[in-house]
Steps between C-alpha positions, in 0.01 A plus 500: 500500500632430849225719641234296322644177643513655848137615480390155379696346787337727756154423362581129522614537861177685584290225340706233675456669837126524438512124439625449854160606634274411205476121483438464126770743385835321463797655674804311373443543125479876547815499712680295234389753241619783725840334540525467122408868451734619775787297354467721193453828682650518849759280665403650837129411464587155363729428795235628743237267356726194474620547859152573637427249781148420377527520121870438438517122564231419241672721243840341565352147486336579167812660349740231618294183455162591349362365827170565676467434872279192562293699752433764234400224257239373747366848574481576127312178438245583771453852360459374144245239603314761709481738203360228277247387762391860545454532124280189500301627798424837339378319192742590224404366160645159411720647224657746743550224756668285235735783401575585862552133585744455211700809597508406868603144412793641301597721794486199734707293259761774489510538879523129575764426236742755649752355741454544874793562728 
C-alpha cells in the first residue's frame, strides 16, 4: 500500500509542477495532496516536499493554520474570473455557465474564508 501512496504522491507532484507553468492548473492543491500521500508512504519524500523552498511554506501554512497566502488568494481570484470570462466569450450554453458559476463561487467562498497569515 505504501507504494500506491508514493505513486499517487509523485503523480500529484508532477501535476503541481505542471501548474507552475500552466496558469489554469493549480499548484498548491496538488502539492498538498502529494504531502498527504507522502506522509503515508515515505518520510524522506514528505520531508523533502515540506522543506522545499517553493512549495514547503504553503504546505506548512495549510497544515498548521489552514491558511492561504493573501497573494495566492488574489491570484486565484483573477484566474477564476478569467476562466469564467473565457467561458462566456466562447459562448457556453447558459446552463453550463450557471453550473460553472456556482462551482467557481463555491471555490471562491472557500478560498476567501480561509485565514491569511
